[in-house]
SEGUKE-694677 format. One record per residue (C-alpha): residue in one letter; y, z, x; residue number from 1. Coordinates in steps of 0.02 Angstrom, whole numbers, plus 50000, padded with zeros to 5 digits. Each point is the difference from the previous one (the first is absolute). Layout:
N
<'a', <Y, Z, X>, NUM>
...
END
This chain:
98
<'m', <51828, 52492, 56408>, 1>
<'a', <50051, 50150, 49896>, 2>
<'r', <49920, 50167, 50035>, 3>
<'a', <49940, 50118, 49864>, 4>
<'g', <50144, 50122, 50032>, 5>
<'d', <50134, 49866, 50006>, 6>
<'p', <50145, 50044, 49883>, 7>
<'t', <50007, 49824, 49930>, 8>
<'t', <49817, 50002, 49954>, 9>
<'v', <50018, 50171, 49918>, 10>
<'r', <50153, 49941, 49903>, 11>
<'v', <49911, 49844, 49936>, 12>
<'y', <49849, 50104, 49950>, 13>
<'r', <50108, 50124, 49905>, 14>
<'l', <50093, 49861, 49909>, 15>
<'s', <49834, 49922, 49952>, 16>
<'i', <49941, 50166, 49926>, 17>
<'l', <50167, 50021, 49909>, 18>
<'s', <49986, 49824, 49930>, 19>
<'r', <49822, 50030, 49941>, 20>
<'t', <50052, 50164, 49920>, 21>
<'v', <50141, 49916, 49904>, 22>
<'v', <49888, 49859, 49939>, 23>
<'g', <49862, 50124, 49962>, 24>
<'i', <50113, 50106, 49890>, 25>
<'a', <50136, 49887, 49929>, 26>
<'g', <49904, 49837, 50005>, 27>
<'s', <49843, 50073, 49923>, 28>
<'y', <50105, 50082, 49866>, 29>
<'a', <50081, 49833, 49956>, 30>
<'l', <49828, 49918, 49999>, 31>
<'a', <49930, 50136, 49887>, 32>
<'v', <50144, 49980, 49877>, 33>
<'a', <49982, 49811, 49999>, 34>
<'a', <49812, 50013, 49973>, 35>
<'s', <50026, 50126, 49859>, 36>
<'f', <50126, 49886, 49915>, 37>
<'a', <49887, 49848, 50020>, 38>
<'v', <49849, 50087, 49923>, 39>
<'a', <50105, 50073, 49859>, 40>
<'a', <50075, 49828, 49962>, 41>
<'l', <49831, 49915, 50003>, 42>
<'l', <49912, 50124, 49885>, 43>
<'g', <50144, 50064, 49894>, 44>
<'g', <50006, 50156, 49895>, 45>
<'r', <49969, 50179, 50049>, 46>
<'d', <49831, 49963, 50077>, 47>
<'g', <50076, 49870, 50115>, 48>
<'v', <50134, 50120, 50056>, 49>
<'q', <49875, 50139, 50031>, 50>
<'l', <49883, 49886, 50098>, 51>
<'g', <50148, 49932, 50097>, 52>
<'v', <50052, 50175, 50053>, 53>
<'m', <49823, 50043, 50055>, 54>
<'i', <49987, 49839, 50099>, 55>
<'g', <50171, 50036, 50076>, 56>
<'f', <49935, 50163, 50076>, 57>
<'v', <49855, 49910, 50081>, 58>
<'v', <50109, 49857, 50061>, 59>
<'f', <50124, 50122, 50078>, 60>
<'a', <49862, 50090, 50096>, 61>
<'v', <49919, 49839, 50059>, 62>
<'g', <50168, 49927, 50052>, 63>
<'a', <50046, 50155, 50100>, 64>
<'i', <49833, 49999, 50089>, 65>
<'w', <50010, 49813, 50032>, 66>
<'a', <50173, 50016, 50078>, 67>
<'f', <49922, 50099, 50143>, 68>
<'a', <49837, 49903, 50008>, 69>
<'t', <50077, 49832, 50046>, 70>
<'r', <50024, 49941, 50178>, 71>
<'s', <50189, 49991, 49993>, 72>
<'a', <50144, 50065, 49897>, 73>
<'a', <50054, 49821, 49962>, 74>
<'r', <49831, 49964, 49923>, 75>
<'a', <50014, 50157, 49894>, 76>
<'w', <50173, 49948, 49938>, 77>
<'t', <49940, 49823, 49962>, 78>
<'g', <49846, 50057, 49907>, 79>
<'i', <50089, 50130, 49893>, 80>
<'a', <50146, 49883, 49962>, 81>
<'g', <49883, 49857, 49954>, 82>
<'a', <49895, 50107, 49885>, 83>
<'t', <50157, 50071, 49918>, 84>
<'a', <50069, 49825, 49973>, 85>
<'f', <49834, 49944, 49925>, 86>
<'c', <49998, 50147, 49878>, 87>
<'g', <50180, 49962, 49955>, 88>
<'l', <49956, 49820, 49961>, 89>
<'v', <49854, 50056, 49892>, 90>
<'f', <50118, 50117, 49908>, 91>
<'v', <50125, 49862, 49966>, 92>
<'a', <49864, 49875, 49953>, 93>
<'a', <49927, 50124, 49876>, 94>
<'g', <50167, 50006, 49911>, 95>
<'g', <50055, 50167, 50069>, 96>
<'l', <50184, 49955, 49999>, 97>
<'a', <50001, 49921, 49826>, 98>
END
């Protein structure tokens, strides 16, 4: 059984925090951009772009918080990647690449 001061346990803990930090910053940023694009493609025009940007700020904050609220770093990566993929599919389905 690993003790609290065991170097392996400390190393795994630090890698988990690093992984959550990366997904909280980079992953949430990608999710915010994908959500902004999806909203802008769905609504169109200047109002859609403006609403998409406002929603992007909220999505970024929620994603960053959620990255540290989950039980594991793998769950954080899976959730952020899945939400980003969903927003990307909505963007493409709304004709964003046409």
